[in-house]
N, C-alpha and C positions, 0 to 999 in steps of 0.2 A: 841697394838699400844704404850701403856705406857711403856711396857717392852722394846720394840725396842728403844723408845726414851731415856730411862735411859741408855741402853747399848751405844747408840751413844754419850751421854753426858760423860759417864765414859771413853769411848774410847778416846774422845778428851782430857780429863784430863790426861789419861795415856800417850798420845802422846806428850802433852806439857812437861810432866816430862821427857819423853824419849829424847826430843830435847836437854836436858842438856848433853847428851852423844853423841859423834860422833861414828856412827856405820859404820865402814869401814872394808874392808877385812883386816885381819891381815896378814902382810907379813911373809913369812917363816923366822923363826929365831930359835936360839937355846933355849931350855927350860931353866928355871932358875935352877941354881945349887948353893946351894941346892934349892929344890922346895919351893915355897912360901906357907905360910898359910895366907889366906885372910879372914879377919873378915867379917862376914855377919850381916846385920841388917834387921830384919823382921818387917813388919807392917800389921795391919789388921784394917779396918775401916768399920763400918756398917752405913748405911744412908737410910732413915732419922732416927733420934733418938731424941725423942721417935717416935713410930709409932703405928697405930691402929691395933687392932686384925684383922687378915685376910688380912692385907695389905702387899705389897711386901717390903722387905728390900734388898738393894743392898750391898753385902758384898764383899769387895775388899781386896785382899791379894797380897803382893809383897815383894821381897827382894831387898834391896837398889838400885842396878844398873843392867842393862842387863849384861849377861855374855859377856866377850870380844869377839868381832867378830860375835855376833849374828845378822843374817840377814834373811830376809824372804826367801832367796834362799838357806839357809843351815839349818842344824838341831842342831845348837848350842843353847841349851835351858837348863833352870833349870828343875830339876826333883823332883818328889815325894813330892808335897805339900800335907799337911794334915790339915783339918779343923774339930775341934770338937765343936759342939754346945751343950751347957748345958742349958736345959729349966728350967723354974721356979720350976717344980716338981722334978728337979734333974735328969731326964732322959736325955739321950744324943743321938746325931746323929753324925756320922762320914762321912766325904766326902773326897775323895782322888783323886789326879791328878798325873798320872805317868809322864806325860810330860806337861809342861806349854808352849803352842805353841806361845803365844804372845812373840815377841822378846824383849819386855820391861820388862819381868818377871812378869807382872801383871796377876792375875787370878780373873775373875769376877764370882760371884755366886749369883743367885737370890733365896731368901728364903722367905717363907710365914709362919709367926709364928701362932701357933694355941692355945697359952695360954697367959693369961694376967700375967704380972710380968716382972722380970729382967732375961735376957738371957746373958750367958757368952760365949764368943768366944775364942778359943785357936787355933792359927795358928802356925804350926810347919814345919820348913824346916830342913831336916836331914843333910844338907850339901852334897857336892859332889866333886869328883875329876875331874878336867878338862881333858877330854880324847881326845880332838881334837888337831890337829897339830898346831904348832905355839909356841910362846914364853911362853904361859901359860900352855902348856902341862905338866901334872903331878902335877900342883898346886892344892891346896885344898881350897875349900870355906867352911868355918866352919858352923856348924848348928846354927840355930837361931829360936827364937819363939817370939810371941807377943800375947797379950790378949786384949780384949775389951768387953764392955758390952753395951747392949741397952735395953730400956724399952718398953714394949708393953702395950698400954692403952686399956681400954674397948671400948672407943669411937674412931671411925676412924678419921684420919686426913682428911681435905678437899681434894677432888680429884684434881689431877693436871689439869691445863687448857690445854685442847687439841687443842682448837681453840677459837678465839673470834667469835661473832655471824656473820651470813650472813648479807650482807648490806641491809639497809632499805632506803638508799638514793642513788642518782646517784654516780657511782664509775668509776674510771679510773685505768689504770696501772701506776706505779707498785702496785701490791697487797702486802701490808705490810706482812712481813714474818711470823708473829704470827697468821695471819688469815688463818690457815691451811685448814679449811673446805671450803674456797672459791674455792678450786679446783673443787667443784661440779658444780659451776656456770660459770666457766671460761673454755676456750678451745682455741685451735689453729686449723688451717686448713693446715696441712703439705703436703697434697697430698698423692698419693699412696706410700706404702701400708697402711699408717696410716688411710687413708680414703678409705673405701671399695667401689667398684663400682659394678654395676649390669651387667647382660648379657641378651641377647634376641636371639631367633632363627631367628628373622626378621632382625637383623642388627648388630650382634656382641656384644662385651663387651665395657665397659668404660662409659656407659651412666647410669645416676641415681647413686647417691652417698650417703653414710651413714656416718653421724657424730656421733661417739659414746659418745662424751663428752659434758658437759656443758648444757646451755639452748639455746632456740631459740625463736624468737619473737611471741607473741600471738596477736599482733596488727600490722596493716600496717603503723604505724607511721614512717615517713621518717626523718632520722637524717641529711642527706646531699645528694647532688647530685654533680657529677663532670663530665664534658664532656670528652669523650675519643677521639672524632674526631668531625668534623662538622656533624650534623645529623638533621633529621626531614625534614620539607618542605623546598625546595630550594627557592621558591618564584619566581614571575615573569612568563614570558612566554618564549616560545622557549626552553623549558627544557625537551622535549620529550613528556610530557603529563601534563595536568593541575594538580597542587598539587604534582608533582613528588618529591621524597625524595632522600637523599643521600643513596648510597649503604651501607648496614650494615654488609656485610661480608659473609652472607649466611652460607653455610655448609663447604666451603673449604677455605675461607679467614676469618675464625672466629676471632672476636675480644674478648678480655677478656677471653681467654682460659687459663686454668691452673693457676688461681690466687692462691696465697698462703697467709696465715695469721700466723704471729708469734708475740707473745708478744704485741698484740693489734695493729700490723702494717700490713697493706694490701699491697701486692706486685702484680703488674700485668704489662704485656707488652703493650706498645702503638703500634698502627698500623703505618705503613709507606706506604702512598699512598693507593693503592688497597689491599696491603698485610695486613693480620691480625697482623703481627709482624714486627720487624725490626726497630721500632721507639724508642728503648731503654726501660728500665724498670723503673718504678716509685714506690716509697714507700710512702704511705700516712697513716695518723692516722686513724684507723678504726672508731673512734668515731666522728671525725671532718672532715675527708676528706682532711686535710691540708697536703701539701707535706712535707715529711721528707728528702728524697733524690731522685735524678734522675740520672741515669747512661745511657747516650746516646749510649755508646758502647756495653752495655750488650745485648746480643742477636743479635746484628747487625754485629758483627765480629766473625770470626771463633775462635779467641783466647779467646773470652768471650762468651761462649754458654749460652743459656737460662737456668735460674734456672728451675728445674723440681720438686724438693721437699724440704721441710724444714726438719731439722734434729736436734733433741735434744737428747743428750746422758748423762745419769747419770753415772758419773765416781766416783767410790768408791775404795779407797785404804787406807793404814794406815795414810796418811797425808791429804787427802781431800775427801769431800763428796758433791754430788749435781750435778746439770746440768752444763755442761761446757758452759760458756758464750761466745758469745751471741747466741749459737747454730750456725748452718751453713745453708746456702742456697746452695744446691748441684745442679749441672747440671745433666743431665741424666746419670745414671749408675755411679755416683760418680766422673765424670771426672774432674770437677772444683768446687771449693767451694768459696762462698762469705760470708763476714761478714754481717749478716742481719741488723745490726744497721747502717751501713754506705754504704753498697753496694760495698765495695772495695774487690777486689780479695785477697784471702789469700795465694795464691801460692800452694794450695793443689791440687793435681792431682792424683787420685787413678786409677791405670790401672789394667788390668787383672781381673776385677770383672766379675764373671761368670753370665751367664743367668740362670734363674730359677724361681721358684715360691716363691714370697716374702711374709713374714709375719713380724710382729713387735715383738721384744723381750721384756722382762720385764723391761729393763732399757732404752728403746727407740731405741736399736740397730735394724738394719735390718737383719733378718735371711733369707737366700735363700736356698731352697731345690733344689739341682742340681741332675738331673737324667743323668747319663753319661754311654754310652756304651763303655767299654774299650776293647770290642772284635771287631768283624767284623759284617757287615750287615747280612751275612749268618750264622754266629756263634756268636751271641751277648752275651755279659757278662755285665750285668748292675750293676752299683753301685749307691748308693744314698749318697750324701754328704750334710753336713750342713755348709754353708759359713756364717761367722759372721762379721758384719761391725765393731764391737767393737775393733777388733784387729788392726784397723787403729791406735789406740792410745796406744796400748801396744806393744812397739817395742822390749822390752827385758823381759826375765822372771824375775818376782819379781819386776818389775819397780815400783818406787814410784813417783807419780805426773805425771799429763798429760802435761808435758812440750812440748810435740809434738802434741798439739791440731791442729796446722797447720803443718802437718808433711812433706810438700813438695810432691815430687813424690814418690809414693809407688807402688810396684808391689803386688797386692792383690791376685795373683794366687798362692802364696806360700802356702805350706802345713799348716803353722801356722795360716792361716786365716780360717781354717776349724775346727769345733768342733769335727766332726767325719766323717768317710768314711766307709760305710758298704756295703757288697755284698748283692744283691737281687737275690740270687741263685735260689730262688723258683719262680722267674718271668718266665713266659712262653716265647717261642721263638717269633721272629718277632720284629717289630718296635713299641716302646712304647713312649708315651709322658705324661707329668704330666698335670692334669687339672689346670686351672688358679688360684685356691685357695687352701690353705692348712690350717690346724689347728695346731698351735704351740704345739709341744710335744704331739700330739694326733693322727692325721690321714691325709693321702694324698691319692688322687685318681689318678691312672694311666690309660690311655686309649689307646686302640689299635683298629684300624679299623674305621668304619663309622656307625653311628646309622641311617642314612637316609639322602639323598640329592635329591633335586629337580633340574632338569636341567633348566637353565634360562639364563639371559643376562650375568651373570658372569661365565657361564659354569656349571660345575658340572658333575657328572657321576652317572649312576644308578648302585648301588652295591647290591648284594644279600648276602654279607658275614656277615653284621652286625658288632658288636663291642664287644670287651672284655673290661671289667672294673675290675681293681684290686685295692683293698684297702690295703694300707701298714701302719703299725703302726709306729708312731713317738714317742710313749711313751718311756721314758728312760729304763724301765724294759723290753720292748719287741721291741725295735727299729729295724726296718727292717723286722719284721715278716710279712709275707703275711697273712692278715686277711681273705681274700676271693678273689676269681676270678670268675666272672660270665659272661657268654656270653648273649648278648642281640640281638635278631634277628633284621634285618633291618626293619625300619618302613614300613608298607604296603602302596601300592598305590602311590609310589614315593613321600612320605611325607618327609620333612626336619625335622629332630629330633636332638636336642642337649641337653646336660646337661647345665642348665642355672642358677641354684641356689642350695644352700644347707644350712643346719643349723646343725652344728656338735653337738650342745647342745641337740637338739631334736633327732639327729641321723637320719636325712632325707636328701636325695638329690633329685632334681626335674629335669625331662626331659620335654621339651616343643616341640610341633609340630607346625611349622610355618603355614601350610596351613589351619589348623583347630583350632589352639590355644588351643588344648587339653593339659592338664598337667597330669604328672604321678609322684607319690611320691614313692621313693625306700628307703629301710633300709640301713643305713651305717653299720649296724651290720653284715648283710649277703648278701646285694644286692637284697633282694626279694622285689616284688611289694607290697606296702602298700595301695595305693589308686589311683583312676583315677578320673579326673574331666573333663567332656566333656560338661559343661554348655555352653549355648549360649554366644558368644563373638562377638562384632560388627565386621562385615567383614573388615572394614577399618583397624582394628588392624593387619590384616595379611600383610598389606603393611609395617607398622613399628609400633612397640610398644617397650616399655622398661620395665624391671622388676627388682625388688630388694627385697631381703629377709631382714627382720628386725623384731625384737620382736616376733619371732616365726610365722611370717606371710609372705606371698608373695604378693607384690604390683605390679600390672601390669596396664599400661595405654598407649594409643597411639592415632593414628589418629581417632579411634572410639569415642573419647571424653568422655570415661568412665574410672574411676579408679576402679579396682577390687581388693578386699582384700580377700585372701584365707588363711585358717588355714593350716599351713604346716604339722601339725601332722596328719590330716585326709583328707585334700584336699577340705573341705567344703568352699563354698563361704560365707563369713561372711557379707559383705555389698558391695554396689557400690555407687559411687559418680558420678553425672553428668547426670543421666537419671531419676531424680526425679523432684519435683516441685521447688518452690522458695527456695534458699539456698542449693539446691542440683541439679543444672542444668547447663549444658554447651550449652543449646539450643541457636542457633544464628539466627534463622529465615533466612532472606535473606542476612544477613551480610556476610556469608561465603558460599562458594560452597559446603561445607560439610553438611550444615544444623545445624551444631554445631561447637564448638571450639575444635580442637584437643588439648589434654593435654598429657603431658609426665611427668613421675616421675623425679623430679629434685634433691631434697635433702630430706632425711629423717633424722630428728634430734629431740631430746627431746620430743618424743611421737607425732610428727607431720609429715605430708607428705606435702612437698611443690611441687606443680606441676606448669608447665608453658606451654604456647602455642607458637609454632613456626612452620615453615615449612622448607622443604629442600631448595627451591629456590622460595620464594614468589615474586609475581609481586609488583611493586611499583606504586602508594601508596598502603600500606597494608590495608587489611580490618580492620574495626574498632572494638574495644571492646575486644581485646585479653587481658587476665588477668593472673596475678600470683595468685595462690589460696593456702591457708593454710588449711589443712584438719586434723582433729583429727585422729591419726593413729589407735586408738582403736575402735571408733564408726563410723567413716566416716562423722562426722558432719563438716560442713563448719565453720571455725573459722574466716577467713577474706579473702577479695579479694582486689586487686588493679590493675588498668590498667597497662599493660606492655607487650611488645613483646619480647619473649625469644631469647637468643643468641645461635648460633651454630646449629649443627644438633641434634635437639631433646633435647635442653636445658641442659640435665643432665650431661654435661661435663665442665660447665663453672662456675656456681654460687656456693657460699660458705656460710657456717654458722660458726661463731666463736664468742666467748665472748658474746653470746646472740644476735648477729646481723646477718641478712640475707642480702647478698650483691649480686646484679645482674646487668647486663647490659640491659637497656631498649632500644631495637632497634627502638622504635618509635621516640626517640630523641637522641639516642647514648650517653646517660649519664649513668654513674655508679650510682646506687641508693643503699643507705644503710638504711635498715629497722631495727628498734629496739626501745627499751624503752629509752626515752630521758628525759632531765631535764626540770623542769617547774619553774616558778617564780610567786609569789603571791604578790599583793600589797593590802593595806587596809587603809582607812581613816574613821574617825567618826566625825559627826557634830550634834549639835554644840560642839566645843571642851570643852566649859564650859556650862554645862546643869543645869537645875533646877530639883530638886528631884520631881518625879511625871511626868516628861515630857519624851516623847519618844526620842530615839537617832537613827539617820540614819547611818548605816554602809555601806560603798561602797568600791569597789576594783576591781581588775582584776586578772585573771589567764592566763598566756601566756606561750607559748612554747619557750624555749630559746636554743633549739638544734642548732648546728652549721649552719645548712641549713637556719635557719631563718635570719642569718646575711649575706647570699649571696646577691649579688647586687640586683637581681630582687625582692627577697622577702623583703629585707630591704626597697626598694623603694615603694613597694605596701602596706607594713604593717609598716608604720613609728612608730606606737605605739606598735608594737610587733604582732606576729602571735598568735591569740587566741587559747587557749587550748580547745579541744572539747572532747566529750565522745568517748568511744571505738566504739560504734555502728555507729557514724557519721564519723569515722576516714578515711575510704577508700575514700569516695567522697570528704571529706575535703582536704586530701592530694593531690588528683587529681586537686583540685581547686588551692591549694597553689603552687604546683610544676609542674603541667602538663598543666596549662593554660585552664583548663576546667571550665564550668560555676559554679558560686557560688551556692552551694546547698541551697535550700529554707528551709529545715527542719532540720537544724543543731541544735543539742543539745550540750550545754556546759558541764561543769563538776560540780560536787557537791561540795559545800563549807560549812564548819561548822564554825560558829561563836561562840567563847568561850570567857569568861571573867575571869580575876582575880580581885575579888572585894576588897573593902577596908578592909574587915575582913579576907583576905587571902584565901577565898574560890574560888575554880576553878570549873566552870561549863559551860555547853552549853546553849546558849540563842537563837540561831536561826540556821536554815538550809536553804540554798538557792541553786540555780543553775545558773551558769553564762550563758550569751547569746552568740550569734555567734560573738560578738565583744570582748568576754572575760570579759565582765562587769557583776558584781553581786551587789546586794543590799539587805539589810534586816534591820528591825527595832526591837528595844527592849526597854523596860522601866527599867532603873536601879532601883533595889529594895531599895538601901540604899544610902545616900549621901557619898561622898568621891572620892578618886582617883581610876580609873579603868584602867586596861590593857586589850585591845581588841585584840584577836588573831583570824585571819582568816586562816583556815587550809584546804588545799586541800590534801586529803589522798592519792592521787596517783591513778593510774589505770594500765591497761596493756600497755598503751601508754606512760605514764609519771611517773617519780618518784615524790614523794610528795614534797610539798613546803608549807611555811606558812609565814605570816607577822604579825607585831604587830603595834599598835598605842595606844594612851592614851586619856582619857578624864577625866574631873573633874565634879562631880555632887554636886552642892551647896544645902544647906538646902533651902527649900521654904521659902520666907519672910512671917512674921506674917500677918494675914488677916487684912485689913483696916476696923475700926469700921464704921458701917453704920449710917448716920444722922437720928436723931429722927424726925419722921414725925409729922407735925402739926395735932392736932385733928380735925376731920371733924364734922361739925354740922349735926344733924339729918335732914332728909328730911322735917319733919313737921315744923322745924324752918324756913327752906327756904320758905316753902309755906306760913307760917304766915307773914313773913317779906314782901313777895311779895304782899300779900293781903293788908296789911297796906299801902304799897307804892301806891297801886292803889287807895285806898280810899282817901289818902292825895292828890293824883293828881287830883281826881274828885272834891275835896273840893276847891282846889286852882282855878281850872277852874271856878267853880261856883261863887266864890268871884269876880273874874275878870269880869264876865258877869254882876253882880249886879252893879259894879262901872260904867260901860258904861251906864247904864240906868240913 
């Protein structure tokens, strides 16, 4: 990665230098008479200097200017560069270049020194005579040389910054260009072939889709909701039946089909009346649901067909590098292109694009493998061609710059749009077709005949011939070679059998029997049978199930309400979901006529399987309790669930995962829901603000959800103080309460809050831990250990549902006042004194009474 980056930087330097010179075709002219002798100037630069032992040094050599007339489309070049490297121990290395193919005359060399000390570089250019036609023909460019030194240190230089760290807080696009490793957490949803879909013997291909990039939500936290049409309960009477709901599109008027995500923007079509489309296309912010643009004509008129896929292409030439902005939104088969940022047509219309098996190229281009019979049905002659979309932007040989990013109308059937065209002379006679998937520069399967068909409502024919399967190499060194051809007898007992999945890395492809749901694994190396799995599968799955290969496993689910996970290397059933106890159950009791909730594989992303519930043509009002479920793709453990009725025929052709968000249409209320990790906000106060040393302080605050959905009209009115943040384990029921009008759950747990302080002595430490309640409120007490000014920090560390947040406040702790002296108590007389005094008083009283009586006499 470092080497590639250095080369790119040096190339930019060379090209800036080269821009000083106008490189144009030299018109025919008479040679100079007498011939000129043109003085050459040589240069050599090592960098960095100094450098650490064992670290790369970029050595750049060049001669003053490009040769006159040098272009990428010709061979006018400087010749015979020579570099001599003298090491500190005086030993030497010599490197030579017969031709310097860079038109600028620059030659790059990456060198790793193995000795400490000073290195000397000698760059020699022997000169040359101009041998090409034109006015310089016969002129001589003189020899030139240059020297330079660089020093190698014992200790290495600091390694270059490859990327800044992954985010620890809520983030949005754009992703700043130096955060290179953020590519691992970000993603787009461009549609097929960038997003691979599954296949089933029970219902064809295109259901269940795999997102190979980025992250996906580990919590059912809702970011926002947005209505796509009127939905849910109509209300009132005389509406057909009590509690009747609006039609949600079912299987043939599907809403929210083929949504696309590019650069954090979500694109989808709006319905028109009963139709699933025709209402124009809208672009909303993936994180907020806010409208970015709306084009009422897109998809509603023949001249502006529906977007079918997003397109990012990395264009690299001598003058520019990177993804061409802003990408493109293409209609089916490249017929029309729109600017994703504005929704405006670009005037691009690619015609003549062949049908074939599509894969993604290394720079984002779409590769199509085209199987073509150039003979006759009775005497076929098959050829395999590779069509390449990148040639849309390369109109001429050696073209510099993608000035034709919006090229207008182009006929892409021309030969120059094909990388190669080879004969499949070893292919047997008869009619062949390519299977729906191929592996880039690796392998493709061709099929002839029928593996087995059951006669039913859609017709079908009983065949006893079976099928031939041929594997063809796509590897550059053996392209077009027939690897093997094998005949497979027709499935017995009128069984419907199809190839439904493969894993080229494991070297396995899988056949499935519809009537029994048996699976068979075959080798991509020679077509031989590797394993058979005939384990019990719920009979309802024979009506309709969907399957998708990912992570070396095959995931199958359907009307039987069970998700099966098979090891594709040996066919063993690894785990099931839906037929266990709490946390692993789709049991519905009397809620559904099935006795359970049907589930279908929707999206597989980031090590998780998202499944949903729907039906072909459900009666209204729908049964209650259908859910979206997130399952660990490795263990089968339930990660989260949330109420929601899936869209379309078996959900797996509508919903998307991008940038860590899962977006689906909930047909219970006809709102688009965005699930993902959202921002939070924390507040904190402390009282009393001025405290006395030795007294306790009360810390109070809130932690609330500040995702865009909390500011929607209904949520803002119901939660004027903000939507409380709650724990991951409470999230499903809490989101259903906040956004789906379900009862407030009684056992809601809030989030954990850590209270920390910066004390007067500059020490930072934790003083309390607490948990917020269902109102988002938390409280805690602590006793400040020393007098002075304190900063109080309340910190929510974040969760799977929320990014972290914190808040600060301050308080002052005064010294305790000096203790007030206690009054000196009067000394108390002993008990004996009181007794003597009282006795004397009695005696005196008796004496006085006696005297008074004597006087009366």
